[in-house]
N, C-alpha and C positions, 0 to 999 in steps of 0.2 A: 514539332521540334522537341528534343529531349534535353532535360536539365542534367540527367545522369545516365550514362551508358556503361553497362558492365558486361564483360564477356569472360566466361570460363574462370570465375573467381574462386580461389581456394585459400582458406586460412586455417592453420592448425596451431594448437597450443600443446606441445608435447604429443601425447597419443590421442588427444581430443580433437576431433574435426569440428571446428566451429562454423565454417562456411565451406560447403561441399560442391565445388564446381558449378556455381550458379551463373546464369546470364539473365539480364533484365534491363529494361529501359524505364526511366521515371520521367513522365511528360512534364514539360515546362508549364507553369501557370496553373497547376492543379494541386489539390491536397491529397496526398497519397498516404494511406494507412499501412504501416508495417505491423502486422498482427502475428503473435506467436506466443507459445508457452515460454516459461523460464528456461534459459539455456538453449533456446531455439536458434540463436545467432543474431537477434535484432540489434543489440548494442554493438557487437563486433562489426556488423555490416555498416552501421552508421559511422563508426570510427574509421573504417577503411575508406568510405566515401569522402571524408573530409581530411584524410591524411594523418590522423592520429595513430593509426596502425598501418603497417605495410603488409601487403598480401604475400603469400608464398608463390602463388601462380595467378595468371589472369591479367585482364586489363580493366582500368577504370578511367572514365572521362567525367569530370565534374565541372559543369558550366564551361565545357570545351577546354578544360585544363586538366593536367595530369597531377593528381594530389600528392604523388610521390616526388616528382621533380619540380613542381610549381606550388609547393605547399603555402608559401606566403601569399601568393596571388589568390589561391583558393580561400584562405582564411579571411582575406579582405572582403570577400563577396558573400560570406555566410554568417548566419547567426546560429549558435549551437547552445542548446539547453540540455545539460547532462541529466541522467536519471537521478543521481544524488544531488540534493540541494547544493548549488555551487556558489552561493553568495557568502560574504564574510559576516558571520553572525554577530561579531562584536562591532560592526559598523552599522550606522543607521540606514534606512531605505535610501535617503538622499546621498549619503556617502558612498553606498554601493553603486548608485547610478553615476556619480561623479567619477568613480574609479573606472567603470566600464566605458564611459564616454572618453576618458583619457586614453585607455588602451586601444579604442577603436579610432581615436582621432576625430571625433565628431562633436557637434555642439552640445553645450550643457543646458540647453533649453528643454526642460523635462515637463512642461505644463501639459502638453498633449498626452504623453505617455502616462503621466500620473493620473490624469483625468479619466482616461478610458480604462485604466486598471483599478480605479477607485482607491488609489493609495495616497491621494493628496493630503488627507488629514493624518496620515500615518508616516509621513516622510521623515519625521524626527525620531521614530521608534526604531530600536535595535532590531536587525533582521532576525536575530535569535529569539526575539520575543513575539514574533509573528505566528499566527496559526498556520496550519498546513496549507490551506487554500491561499492565504495571503503570501506565503513564501513562494508558491508557484507563480502567483501574479507578478511578484518582484522579479523572479527568474525570467519570466516572459518579457517583462518590461526591459530588462537589461539586454536580452537576446535581440529585441526589435530595434535597439538603437542603431542608427545609421542606415535604416531601411535595407536590410540584406536581400539579395536576390534569392537565396536558398535558406530556408529555415529548417534546421534539424532539431526536432523535439523528441527527446528520449523519455518516453513514459511520463509526460508532464502531468497527468491526472492521477498518478499513484497516491493513495492516501487522502484523496480529496472527495468531499461529500457530493451527492448528486447535483445540488444547486451550483456549487462552485465548478463542477465539471462542465455543466452547461455554459457557465460564464466564460470559462477558459476557451472553449471552442469558438464561442461568439466573439471573444476578444481577438482571437487569431483571424477569423474571417473578416472582422471589421477593420483590422489594422493592415491588411496586405493589399497589394494592387493586383491587377489581372495578370501581371507578368511574374509575380512572386510564386516560387515553388515551395511547398511545405511537405516534409517527410515526418510523419507523426507515428511513433511506435507506441504500442499498447498491448496489454494482456486482456483488456476489457472488450469483449466481443460486441457489446451493444454500441460501442463508439463507431463501428463500421459505417453506420448510416450517415455519419458526418463527412465521409471521405468520397472523393470523386472516383478513386480506385483503391482496391485493397490488394496487398501482397501478403500472403500467409506463409510464414516460415515454420518448418518443423525439422528439428535435428540438422539445421544448417542447409536444408533444401527448400526450394520454393514448391509448395504443393498447390498453390492457386494464385493467379494474378488476373484481376479484372474487376468490374463493378460488383459490389456486394450483393446486389439484387439477383444476380444470376445463381447465387447459392441459396437464397431464401428471401422472400418478400416480407418476413417478420423477423424480429430479433430471435425468437425461439427457433424458427426453422433454420436461420443462419447459424445459430449456435449448434444445433444438431448436426448440420452438414460439416461444420468445421471439426467437431469432435470425431465425426465419421472419417474425414480426411486424415486426421491425426492417428487413426488406428482404432478409434472407438473407445468407449469406457464401459467396463463391466463392474458394477458395484459389488464389492465383496465385503464380507464381514470383517470388522475391525478386530485385530488381535490384541490391541492395547488394553481392552477391558477384560479379556478372557480370564486371566489369573490376578486381576487387580485386587489388592487387599485394602479395602476402605475401612476407616475407623468408624465404628458404630457410635451413635449419639442419640440421646433422648431430647435434645434441644429441638423445639418446634421450628424455629427460624434459624437456619445455619448461617446466613449472612444478614446483617442488619445495619442500615445507615440511619443514624438518629440525629436529625437536625444538623447535618454537616454543613459547615460554613468555611470558606477559604477566602480571605481578603488580603489583597496586596495594596497597601495604602488605602485609597478610597475606592479601589476597584474590587468588585465581587467576582471572583472566578467561579465560585459555587455559593448558592444561597439556599439555606434551609432544606438540604437534600435529605429526604426520608423515604426508605423502602425496606421491605422484608422479603427474603427469599427462602423457600422451603428446600429441604433435601431433595436432590435429583432434578431440580428445576433449572432450565436454561433461561436466564434473564438477560435481555438485551438492552443496552444503552445506545440510543440513536440520537444523532444531532449533527448540525453543521460543524465545520472546523471552528475551534475556539469556543465551543458551547460549554466546556467544563467537564467533559467525559473523562479524559485522562487525569485531570486534577482530582476528580472523585476517586478514581482508581488508586492513585498514589496515597491519598489520605486513608483509604480503607486498608491498604497494605502496610501502613505505618511508615511509608517512605516520605510523607509530608505531614507535618503536624497541623491538624485543623485549627482554625481560628476559634471556632465554637463547635460543640457537638462531638459525637464519637461514632465509632463503628465497632461491631462485634462479629468475630469469626468463631463459629462453633460455641457461641455463648461467652467467649473471652473478649474483654474490652481491649481494643488495640492500643489505647493510650496507657492503660494501667499495666498491661502485661504483653507488650508487643512481640517478644520472643516466642511465647507460647502460642499466641494467636497466629503468627506467621508460620509456625511449624505445621499447621493444618492447610497451608495455602501454597498453590503453585501459581506463579505470576509470569506472564509473557508480555513484555513491554511493547509499546507501539513502535519504538525505534530499536533497531537491532542493538542489543546491549551485552552480547557475549564477548569473549576475548578474541579479537581479530588475529592475534599472533599465536593463538593456539589452534591445533587441528580440531576437526570435528570430534575425534575420539578423546583428545585431551580436554576439551570443554565438557564432554559428558562425564569423564572421570572426575574433573574438578567439582562439578555440581553434585555428583554422587557423594563425594566427600563432604561438601558443605552441608548437604541435607542429612548427613549422618547415617548413610546406608552402611551396615556392617561390612567389613572387608570380605568376609567369607561369602556374602551374598552379592557383592558388588559386581564381580565379573559376569555372573549369571544375568543380573539386571541390565548391564551394559550390552551383552549379546542380544537380549530380548529387544531393547530399544533400537539397536542397529538394524536388526531384521525387520521390525515393524515399520520403521520409517525409511527403509531402503537406503541406508547410509553406506553399504558395503563399498561402493566405488568412490565415496567421498571421505571416508573416515581419516585418511592421512593428508587431506587438503586443509590449508589454513582457512579458517572460517571467513576471514576478510576477502578471500578470493572466490567465495561461493556465489552462484547466482542468487538473486533476491529470494526466489521461491524456496530454495534449499536452505537459505539463512532462516526463513520463517519456520520451516520444518524443524530445524535444529533448535530454535528458540522454544518451540512447543515441546520437543522431546526433553529439553533440560527442565522445563516447568513441570513435567509429568514424572520425572525419573524417580522421585521419592513417594509416588502414589498418594498425592494429597487428596483430602476429602473435598476441598474447594479449589476451583480453578478460575483465575482471573485472566482473560484473554483480551488484550487491547489491540484491536484491529489485526487479528491473527492472519487474515488472508489478504492483507493489503499488498498489491503487486503480484499476487499469485495467479497463475493461469487457471482457466475454467476447470480442467481436470484435477489440478492440485487442490482447488477449493472444494470440489466434491469429496476428495479424499479426506481433507481436514474435517469436514462436517460428518463424515462417516465415523471418524474417531470421537468427535464431540458428542454425537448422539449415542454412541455405544457407552461412553463414560457416564452420560446422564442416566441411561437405563440401569447402570450398575449402582447408581446412587450418588455420583459425584455432582456437586452443585456448581453450575457454570455461570459466571458473569462475563458477558462479552460485548464489545463494541464492534461495529462494522459500518462500512459505507456501501456495502452491497445490499440493496433492498430485497433481492431475492433471498438472501441469507436471513433476513429478519423473519421470514416465514417459518424458519426452523425454531424460533424462540417460543417458549411457552407464554411468556409475558414480555412486554416492552415498555421502557420508560423513555419518552422522547424529551430530549434536553434542548433548551434554547436560552442563551445568556445566563448559564449557570443554574437554571431552574428547571424543574420537571413541569412541562406544559401539558402532557398527556401520558396516561399509563393504562395498560390493558393488554389483552391478547391481540394478536395480529388482526383477527376478524372483528373484534370490538373496535379497534382503532379505524379500520377501513369503513365500517358502518357509520362511525361517528361523523365522517366527512363525506359519506356517499362516494367512496373511491373504489376502483376495481383492483388496484395494485398497491403494494407498500410504497413504491416510489411516488405514486400520485398522492397517497396518504401523507407521506413525509412532506412533500411540497405544499399541500393544502394547509396542513396544520401550522407549518412554519410561516406561510404567508399570512395566515390568520393572526399569528403572533408577531407580525411585522418582519418576517424572514430576513435573510442576509446575515452578515457577520460583522463583528466590530473588532 
């Protein structure tokens, strides 16, 4: 029996074809993965299934109901977790659960849902103060209220570390019955092993539907086959570093953290953080959600004042001369922080002006950035309307527009598809070879292998530091993901 049946479905947004005449069935009682690159149509398809969008052509049956004509009946049977965190950040965990229980007309007995999401001791914390992994757990808890027949989870593991990603899929499997249907969208190809069936979308079309094992019995083989189905990927030389004008320096350590401490009341977000990075080095900060990585970034950029300690960029103390220190720095924040009501081109123009690019050079630099990052078809679109991967690309472009000597990238590839991630790292490696110093955080363990050195964070402190090979050898691990998990378990893993 099928939970969802779709026939000849089409959805356009102006001249953009989001869903291109697709037909498919989603079996009842299974976890089906909806896998695809950014702008492949995953979110649009999910919203059509639950009646948040109306199709241009075609037929949809959701739980034997018509989501267009019987939207209220469909809504009563489903749990929907949107891609963007959908909770109220100025309400506590408990208050968010109360609100969703009222909206769904279900019991306010949250003991079970709080227990299995490990949120019991955090129920009085504001949702906005939760780490990324905990926010996703709260979103899942609210989605599961009322035991819905159909769970629609739109990229629930975006921005979540490997341990929390494992916990999320386990929470879903442990909380559903044999009759519950789950549709889980993701850009992370390694998550396919958790699904009973995989549907792979590309440019609004289905390019594969079936068990993931038929494409490859290992993550690597599956990844290679998916890339092949998407048209393949040919690595090409990055143009971003070709004429990059980097400022010369005699400073031995271009980036320094000197006993950085950040304390909120009695809580230490960062404790005595110290490291030094040489010119042209790619230095990675790894750790679970809430470990203190982004807090360290903000202190080192002068966006947050350290409780103790300081940071130096190109030898300039960030506390004593923040303006001069930041002039050498390009910063890409974890959360999309550009101007949503400005177009791509307008954002680029704005940052070119803020960073003081001379007017006579500005147009040439803008044309270069648009070409390098393939913004031609997006330059007149409001940035708030861009797919997540394109937003990340725009954030990186704005951080690089003034050709900084130091680049801080806070989870630059979060939510970006496999091909987009490879392109990001082509740029990062090219910049490093040019002499740009890169400090980067990531949740993708395969990306950690690109780093020259890594500092592993837990509870605000560095618990291990070294090259990828040194860290793997220290715990007798074969991969960075295994290394990450072993070191965190050694330090009593998990998040608080």
